[in-house]
C-alpha positions in Angstrom: 9.6 -15.5 33.7 6.2 -15.3 35.1 4.7 -16.8 32.0 7.1 -19.6 32.5 6.5 -20.2 35.8 2.3 -20.0 35.0 3.1 -22.1 32.3 4.6 -24.9 34.5 2.2 -24.7 37.1 -0.4 -24.8 34.4 1.2 -28.2 32.8 1.5 -29.6 36.7 -2.3 -29.1 37.2 -2.9 -30.8 34.2 -0.8 -34.0 35.2 -2.4 -33.9 38.9 -6.1 -33.7 37.6 -5.4 -36.6 35.2 -3.9 -38.7 37.9 -7.2 -38.2 40.1 -9.2 -39.2 36.9 -7.3 -42.2 36.5 -7.4 -43.3 40.2 -11.0 -42.5 40.3 -11.5 -45.2 37.4 -9.4 -47.5 39.0 -11.5 -47.5 42.1 -14.6 -47.6 40.4 -14.0 -50.6 38.2 -12.4 -51.9 41.6 -15.6 -51.6 43.3 -17.4 -53.2 40.5 -15.2 -56.1 40.3 -15.2 -56.8 44.3 -18.9 -57.0 44.3 -20.2 -60.1 46.0 -22.2 -62.4 44.1 -25.3 -63.7 46.1 -25.1 -67.1 47.3 -27.5 -69.4 45.5 -29.9 -71.5 47.8 -30.2 -74.4 45.7 -29.4 -77.6 46.3 -25.3 -78.2 46.0 -24.2 -80.5 43.2 -20.7 -81.6 42.2 -20.5 -82.3 38.3 -16.9 -82.6 37.7 -13.2 -82.2 39.3 -10.4 -80.9 37.2 -6.9 -79.7 37.5 -5.9 -76.1 38.0 -3.3 -75.0 35.9 -1.8 -71.9 36.5 -1.4 -71.2 32.6 -4.6 -72.7 31.3 -7.6 -74.3 33.0 -8.3 -77.6 31.6 -12.1 -77.8 32.0 -12.2 -80.5 29.5 -9.8 -82.8 31.2 -12.0 -83.9 34.2 -10.6 -86.4 36.6 -11.6 -88.7 39.2 -8.6 -88.9 41.3 -5.2 -87.1 42.0 -2.2 -87.0 43.9 -1.6 -85.1 47.2 -0.4 -81.5 46.8 -2.5 -81.2 43.6 -4.5 -78.0 43.1 -8.1 -78.9 41.8 -11.1 -77.3 41.1 -14.3 -78.7 42.0 -17.3 -77.3 40.0 -20.8 -77.6 40.0 -24.0 -75.9 40.9 -25.1 -74.0 43.9 -21.5 -74.6 45.7 -21.5 -71.1 47.2 -21.2 -70.6 50.8 -18.9 -73.7 51.6 -18.2 -73.9 55.3 -16.3 -77.1 55.2 -14.5 -79.2 52.8 -13.6 -83.1 53.2 -11.6 -85.5 51.2 -11.7 -88.9 52.4 -13.6 -87.3 55.6 -10.1 -85.5 56.4 -11.4 -81.8 56.8 -9.3 -79.9 54.1 -8.5 -75.9 54.3 -9.5 -73.5 51.7 -9.4 -70.0 50.9 -13.2 -68.8 50.7 -12.1 -66.2 48.3 -11.8 -69.0 45.6 -15.5 -70.1 46.3 -18.1 -69.3 44.1 -21.5 -70.5 43.3 -20.0 -72.8 40.6 -16.3 -73.7 41.9 -14.3 -74.1 44.8 -10.2 -74.4 44.5 -8.8 -76.4 46.7 -5.5 -78.1 47.4 -5.4 -81.9 48.2 -3.8 -82.2 51.7 -0.5 -84.5 52.0 -2.0 -85.5 55.2 -5.2 -86.9 53.6 -5.8 -90.5 54.4 -5.3 -93.2 51.8 -5.8 -96.7 53.3 -8.4 -99.1 52.2 -10.9 -97.8 55.0 -11.3 -94.4 53.6 -14.6 -93.2 51.8 -13.1 -92.4 48.4 -15.4 -89.2 48.2 -15.1 -85.5 48.2 -17.8 -83.9 50.5 -18.8 -80.1 50.5 -20.8 -78.7 53.5 -22.3 -75.3 52.5 -24.8 -73.1 54.0 -27.6 -74.5 52.3 -26.6 -78.4 52.1 -24.2 -81.1 51.3 -22.3 -82.5 47.9 -20.4 -85.5 47.5 -18.5 -86.7 44.7 -16.6 -90.0 44.3 -13.0 -89.3 44.2 -9.7 -91.2 44.7 -6.7 -89.9 46.2 -4.0 -91.1 43.8 -1.6 -92.7 46.7 1.5 -94.1 45.1 4.1 -95.8 47.5 6.1 -93.1 49.2 9.3 -94.0 50.2 10.8 -92.2 53.5 13.7 -94.3 54.8 15.4 -97.8 54.7 17.6 -99.6 56.8 20.0 -101.6 54.1 22.1 -99.9 51.6 23.9 -103.1 50.3 22.2 -106.3 49.8 23.2 -110.0 49.5 23.8 -113.3 50.9 23.1 -113.4 54.9 22.5 -109.6 55.0 18.7 -109.7 55.8 15.6 -108.3 54.0 15.4 -104.4 53.3 12.8 -102.6 55.8 11.4 -99.5 54.3 9.3 -96.7 56.1 7.0 -94.2 54.4 3.3 -94.2 53.3 0.9 -96.2 50.8 2.5 -99.7 51.5 -0.8 -101.4 52.1 -1.7 -102.5 48.8 1.8 -102.9 47.1 1.5 -105.7 44.7 5.1 -105.6 43.1 8.5 -104.7 43.8 11.0 -104.8 41.0 15.0 -104.4 40.9 16.2 -102.7 37.7 19.9 -102.6 36.7 21.1 -99.2 37.8 22.3 -97.1 34.7 25.7 -96.6 34.1 24.6 -93.6 31.8 21.5 -91.5 31.6 21.0 -92.7 27.9 21.3 -96.4 28.9 18.3 -98.4 27.9 17.8 -100.7 30.9 16.4 -104.2 30.0 17.9 -106.2 33.4 15.6 -106.6 36.3 14.4 -109.3 38.5 11.0 -109.5 40.9 11.4 -109.0 44.4 9.8 -110.7 47.2 7.7 -108.9 49.3 7.7 -110.3 52.7 5.3 -107.9 54.8 3.5 -104.8 54.2 1.3 -102.3 56.4 0.2 -98.7 55.6 3.7 -97.3 56.7 6.2 -100.3 56.6 7.4 -102.4 53.6 9.9 -105.8 54.1 11.2 -106.3 50.6 14.0 -109.3 49.8 16.0 -108.8 46.7 17.0 -112.5 45.3 20.2 -113.5 44.6 21.2 -112.0 41.4 24.3 -110.9 39.2 23.4 -107.4 38.7 25.6 -105.2 41.0 23.7 -102.0 41.3 20.0 -101.8 41.3 17.3 -99.1 42.0 13.7 -100.6 43.0 10.1 -99.4 41.5 7.3 -100.2 43.8 3.8 -100.8 42.5 0.1 -100.5 44.2 -3.3 -99.8 43.1 -2.4 -96.2 42.4 0.6 -96.7 39.9 4.2 -97.2 40.2 6.8 -95.2 42.1 10.2 -95.5 40.5 12.8 -95.3 43.4 16.2 -93.2 42.9 18.0 -94.7 45.6 20.7 -97.3 44.4 21.5 -100.7 46.3 24.7 -102.3 46.1 25.1 -106.3 45.5 27.6 -107.3 48.0 27.9 -110.5 46.5 29.3 -109.4 43.2 31.3 -106.6 45.0 35.3 -106.9 45.5 35.8 -106.4 49.3 38.3 -104.8 51.4 36.5 -105.4 54.4 32.8 -106.6 55.2 32.9 -109.5 58.3 36.5 -110.0 57.8 39.1 -108.6 55.3 38.4 -109.5 51.9 40.0 -111.6 49.0 40.9 -111.3 45.5 42.3 -112.7 42.7 45.3 -110.7 40.7 47.8 -112.2 37.7 50.1 -112.4 40.9 47.9 -115.1 42.3 45.0 -115.1 45.0 45.6 -112.4 47.8 44.0 -111.2 50.8 43.9 -107.6 52.1 45.3 -107.0 55.7 44.5 -104.4 58.0 47.3 -101.9 58.3 48.3 -98.3 59.8 50.9 -95.8 60.7 50.6 -95.7 64.4 47.8 -97.2 66.4 46.7 -100.9 64.8 43.6 -101.6 63.0 41.3 -103.9 65.1 38.5 -106.1 64.0 35.7 -106.0 66.7 31.8 -107.0 66.9 31.0 -104.1 69.4 29.8 -101.8 66.2 28.6 -102.9 62.8 26.9 -101.2 60.1 26.1 -104.5 58.3 26.4 -107.8 59.6 28.2 -108.4 63.0 31.8 -107.0 62.6 33.3 -104.1 61.6 37.2 -102.8 61.8 38.3 -99.8 64.3 41.1 -97.3 64.5 41.9 -95.3 67.6 43.3 -91.8 66.5 45.7 -90.2 68.9 45.6 -86.3 68.5 48.1 -84.9 66.6 49.1 -88.4 65.0 48.8 -87.7 61.3 48.3 -91.5 60.8 47.2 -93.7 57.7 45.1 -96.5 57.8 43.5 -99.0 55.6 44.4 -102.2 53.8 47.5 -103.9 52.4 48.8 -106.6 50.3 52.1 -106.6 49.3 52.1 -109.8 47.3 50.0 -110.8 45.6 49.4 -107.2 44.6 45.9 -105.9 43.7 45.6 -104.9 39.7 42.7 -102.4 39.2 40.1 -103.2 36.6 37.9 -100.3 35.1 35.2 -102.5 35.6 35.1 -101.4 39.1 33.4 -97.8 39.0 32.3 -97.1 42.6 34.1 -97.1 46.1 31.6 -98.0 48.7 32.0 -97.8 52.5 30.3 -96.8 55.9 32.2 -94.8 58.8 30.9 -94.4 62.3 32.1 -91.2 63.6 33.6 -90.5 66.8 33.2 -87.8 69.3 33.9 -85.4 66.6 33.2 -84.2 63.1 36.2 -84.8 61.0 37.5 -84.9 57.6 39.3 -87.8 56.0 41.2 -88.4 52.8 41.0 -91.3 50.4 44.4 -92.5 49.1 45.9 -95.3 47.6 49.5 -96.2 45.8 47.8 -95.0 42.6 46.9 -91.8 43.7 48.7 -89.3 41.4 49.1 -86.6 44.0 51.1 -89.1 45.6 50.3 -92.0 48.6 48.9 -90.3 51.8 48.9 -86.9 50.2 45.8 -84.8 50.7 43.8 -84.2 47.2 40.8 -81.8 47.5 38.7 -84.2 45.4 39.4 -87.2 47.8 38.3 -85.4 51.1 35.1 -86.6 52.6 33.3 -85.4 55.7 32.3 -87.6 58.8 29.8 -86.6 60.9 30.2 -87.6 64.6 28.5 -90.5 66.4 26.5 -91.9 63.5 27.3 -94.0 60.6 28.1 -92.2 57.5 27.4 -94.1 54.2 29.4 -93.2 51.0 29.2 -94.3 47.3 31.8 -92.5 45.4 32.2 -92.8 41.8 36.2 -93.8 41.2 36.2 -91.4 38.1 35.5 -88.5 40.5 38.7 -89.5 42.7 42.4 -89.4 42.4 42.2 -93.1 43.3 42.9 -95.6 40.9 43.2 -96.1 37.1 43.3 -98.4 34.6 46.3 -100.5 34.9 46.9 -99.4 38.2 48.6 -102.0 40.8 47.8 -101.0 44.2 49.0 -102.7 47.0 48.1 -100.0 49.9 44.5 -98.5 49.8 42.9 -96.5 52.8 42.2 -93.4 54.6 43.9 -90.5 56.1 43.3 -87.4 58.5 45.1 -84.4 59.3 45.9 -84.6 62.9 43.2 -85.3 64.4 43.2 -82.3 67.2 42.0 -85.0 69.5 41.9 -88.2 70.1 38.8 -90.4 68.5 37.8 -93.5 67.7 36.5 -94.6 64.3 34.6 -97.8 62.8 34.6 -99.0 59.3 32.3 -101.3 57.6 31.3 -102.7 53.9 34.3 -101.2 52.3 34.3 -102.3 48.8 34.8 -101.6 45.1 31.5 -101.9 43.0 30.9 -102.7 39.3 
């Protein structure tokens, strides 16, 4: 037994000794690698700038401009001891651990100014001098928000808020794709009504295109917008400024406001677009339905219409609504999950929903009733509706 114990302790001691030796080697190598390079005192010079890739350094791909948030390497001589770094005279933070005599790694701030008055230069201030380098921030148009979703005759211009609009030279509307692989050839050049650094006003000309996306071009390049704008002039309206009209095999028809319970009212005290909307006062526990009817002529749905578009001004409370029609497979005024929408209180909510994603209308559907239904609600409320349309 004693021999066994001695053998175990002997082995354990060998392992401990080995770990100590390894630790000393690691610490020694860390000390060597952590040794501080002396700061050179010659005149600092920036020779080139390249993008720092986490996989490979593209040192042969020098650049003279980059977009905000790009991680770049500023390369040169005598660049150690950087105290401050500026891009377009905007002081940019950096980590001194990534500063050597030949390089400084820095990320371009999103707040770097890009207007026409900037210097288009990088400037490094070191403990022993300054260095500058011509460098342009690639500042493509940056869309933050806009005020018009549905364009058309009498609907006004679209105002965009964002950045880098001052030198916008062109805005082009392209047909929105019906499928990801569709090759888009149809487009129309828009009118730039006015522009400042942070605001751009655009007018989309009269067109037969039903849905469009916009591309914005300035001196830095083109931003391809992803937002889809709907042409109300070629949509089928249930309600815009008034109840809409349609043509069917039965003849020319017009939708009427209809409801179970309180009446649908056209008014001018709220509007998503134009000057009018229609409203419905909901009674607590009413389980009402409201929307549009045309018993004759009847409406014949065509699969050319691919989207249901509408806007709802929420009442005092958030609430769900269900979209329904006489063609709903679940049954008129039922509550299929795929037809549920959420309405936020006190704000205009805009919806563009693919009809294929709803239990709503199908090829060959004859649909005299279209509308919305709540469950309850638990409290009385008032909702406003506008720009209810079918869109090709």
